[in-house]
N, C-alpha and C positions, 0 to 999 in steps of 0.2 A: 504494500500500500504506500503510495507516494505521500509527500508532506501535506498537500492540499486535501487529499481524501482523508488522511488521518485526522487532520484538524476538523474537517466536517463531521466526522464521527464523534469527536469530543463534544462539539456544541449541539449536535443533533437533538439530544434529549431536551434541551432547553428551548428549542425553536418551535414556536406554535404554528408552523406552516408545513405542508407536505413537501419534503425534500427528495422524495423518490423521483428519479429522472432529472435531478438538478444538473445543469450544464455549466462547466467552468468557463468563465469569460476572461478576456484579456484584462489584466490589471497590473499596476506597477508597485503598489504599496501594500495591497491586501489580497486575500483570496476572495474572488467575486463569483457568486453562483447565481444563475438565472433559473427560476423555477416557477412555472405558471405565470401568475401576475405579480410575482414578488422578486426582489433582488436581495440576496443575502451577502453581506461583506463581513469577512473575518479578519481582524487585525492580530498579527502574531509577532510583530517586530517594531522596534522604535518605541515611541510614546504610545502605548496601547490605549491610553485614556482618550485619544483623539476621536475615536468613533463615538464614544459616549458624549463628548462635547459636541460633535456634529449632530447627534440626535437631539440634544437639547436646543441647539441652534435652529435646526429645521422645524422643530415644533413651535418655535416662536416667530419664524420669518413671516413677513407680510406677503400677500399675494402679488405685490408689485415686484417681488423677486421670485421668478418662476422656479419652483423646486419640487422635489419628490416629497411624498408624505411618508413619515416614519410610522411603521406599524408597531415595532417593539425593538428594544435594544437591551444588552446585558453583558455580563462577564461570566465566563465558565472556565474554570481551571486555568486562569491567567490569560485566556483569550477573550478579547472583547469582540462583540458582533452587533450588527444592526440589520434589521429587515425593513425595507422600504417598498412601497407600492411601485410597481414597474410603470414607467412613463413611456408612452409610445414615442418612437423617434430613433434617430441614428446620430452617432457622434459627428460633430461638425467637421473634424479633421478628415473623416472618411467620406463625407458628402462633398467636401470642398472641390475636388477635381471635377465634379460633375456640374458645378454651379457656373452660371454666366458671371460676367464682371458685375452686372447690376445686382444679381442675387448674392454675390460675395459682399458687396457693399452693404446690402440690406442686413445680411447676417452679422456683420461686424457692428453695425449700428444697433442692432437688437442686443448684442452682447454688451455693448457700451451702456445701453439703457438699463440693463439688469444690474451691471456693476454700479452705476450711478445710484440706483435705488438701494442697493445693499449698503453703499457708503453713506447714504443719507438716512439710514434706518437707525433709530434710537433703541438699542436692545434692552430687554429687562435687566435689572441689576445683577441677577444671578448669572445670566449669560455673559454679560460684559466682564464679570469677575472671573469666570472660568477662562475666557479668552485672554484676559490680561495675565492671568497666572501662566497660561501656556506660552505666552510670548516673552515673559521675563524670567521664568525659572532658569537658574544657572547650571545647565548640564556641564559636567566637568571633563568628560572624555569624548573624543570624536564620534564614537558610535552613538552616544546619547544625543550629541548635537545634531547629527544628520537625521536622527529619528524624531527630532522635535520640530523641524520646520524646513521648508523648501529653501528659504533664504536665511543663512546663519547670521542674523542680526538681532539685538544690538551687537556692537562690535566685539564684545568679550567672547561671543560665541564663535567668531571667525578665527581668533588667534590660535586656538589649538589645532585647527585644520591647516593653518599656514605653517605651524611647526611640523605637522605631519608631512606636508608637502616638501618642506626643506630637508627633511630627513630621508626622503625616498631615494633608494639607490638609482642612479642614472639621472636624477633630477639636475638640471642645469642650475648651478648655484647663482649665476648672474640673473637668470630669469626669476628664480625665487626671490631674490633681492629686489628686482624691479617690481614684482607683484606686491611685495610688502610695502615698498616705498609709495606705490600708487594708492594702496589702501590708506596709508597714513595721510596722504595728500587729500583724499576725498572724505575721510572719516568725519571731520568737523561739520560737514554739510548735512549730516543725518544724525539727529540727537536721540539719545535713549528715551527722552520724554515722549517722543512721537509714538513709541511702542507701548507706553503706559496710558496715554490719554488720547490715542488715535481712534479712528473709526473702525468698523468691522470690515476687513479686507478678505477677499476670497483666498488669496495666497497661492493659487495654482490655476488661474483662469485661462489656461490655454484651450485650443479648440476641442481637444479630446474630452474636456469636461463641460462641453456645451452640447445639449441634446437638441437636434433640429428635426422638425416634423412639419411637413406640408407647408414649407415656406415661412415658418415662424420658430422662434426660440421656445422650446417646450420646457426646458429646465436647465438651471445651472447644477452641475453634478459635483460630487466629491468635495464637499466643503470641510473635509477633515483637517486641512491645513489652515483653516480660517483663524485669524488672530486680530488683535487690535494693532493698528499701525497706520502709517501715512497712505493716502490713496494711491500715490504713485508707486508704491511697492508692487502693484500689479504688473508694472512693466518688466519685472524680473523674468516672469515666465512668458509674457507676451513677446518680448524681444528674443527669447531663447527658442521658442517653439512654434510661433505662429507661421503659417505658410507665407513665404514671400517677404519676411522681415529681415532675413540675413543670408548672405552667401556663406559657404563653408569656410572660405579663406577671406580674411578681412585685410584689405590693403589700406583702407582709410575709412573714416566715419562717413556714414551715409546721411544726407539731410533727411529729416523726417518727412519733409514735403514731397520727397521722391518715392516714398514707400506707401503704396495704396492702402495697405491695412491700417497704417497709422493715420492716414488721411480720413478714412472712414471712422476710425475710433474717435478722432477729434470732432468729426461732424456730429457724432452721437453723444459725446461727453466732453465738450470743450473745456470744462473746468478741470479735468484731469491734467490738462497741459498747462494750466495757469499756475505754475510754481517756479519760484526763483531757483536757479541752478539745477534745472531739471536734467540737463545733459549729464552733469556730473553725478547727480544722485542716482540716475538710472545706470550710469557706468559702474558705480559701487555695487548696486544690486546685481548687475550682470557678473561682475567678478566673484561676488559671494556665491552666486548660483553655480558658476563654473568650477570653483574650488570644491564645493560640495559634490558635484557630479564626479570629479576626479576621485574623490575619496570613495564614493560609491562603487567606482570601477575596481577599487583595490589594486590598481595598477596605473601606470602612466600611459594611458591611451594616447598615441601620437596625435590624433586629430584634436583631442581635447587640449593637449599641451600646446599645440599650435594655436588653437583658439585663445587660450589663456595668454600666450605670448603677444598676440595681437591686441588683446584687451589691456595688457600692461602698457601698451604704447598709445592707444587711443580708444575712445568709446566706440561702440557699435553704431550708434545713431547720434546725430546732433539735432537738438530740438529748437535751436535758436535760428 
């Protein structure tokens, strides 16, 4: 029995839905099972409380933020799990190649609107308290840090990952120094207070976490990485994973005005772009995201190292 099937058997007695015939779906952070009209996700690594926080968040979200309905959630033998009602639709990243230019524009505007509604939402005290705790708890070792969030900030979270990077066999010492120097240059532009008193951010709002159905946004998915933070933190995964936002090799920063996805995002959520030092702030988020990804690889993937080398020299996008 493989790991996913074994974990399914552990939680099965606690799950109040029929799991016979459940089908394993693609997922990066959890085991995800589709069964009838329900979706079961099982968290077995990293901060396992994140699914319980997501359940609390989803139960409080307003209709202005399209989302799935939680049926139940719990913890069984150290595994956390959540069952949600299955929402009709297909992941936006899978639909994207089939969409026309206008349909892509409409899809990005819809996502922008959902993020704007999320950022403008005033959560209940208990929800904001849980999200604040998730964002500021000081995990001490790299495994805990990468398991606690997509973007290792506040900055104290990044330093252990930088030390890991510097200690890797085969790591170019000059590159590691340039990355650390760049982080130190950019660090003052993003304060720790922004993660204590910020708004609710999705934290992983790339197209794979957008459900698209019959020309409309049906749901924002996988809010397990949601936290309090600055609105522009969303650019970390938007710049990293959105179709058309980056070439694999970066020779220079691209003007945001020349990237259609960002143009559509600005049309749907202009306030997201109205922040001083946005280029530099998004640059820091991007570096943090890339360092985390390198750690997750547990090896110095040449493409990721090259990407990090480019980011040490210049930002991916210039917003001015």
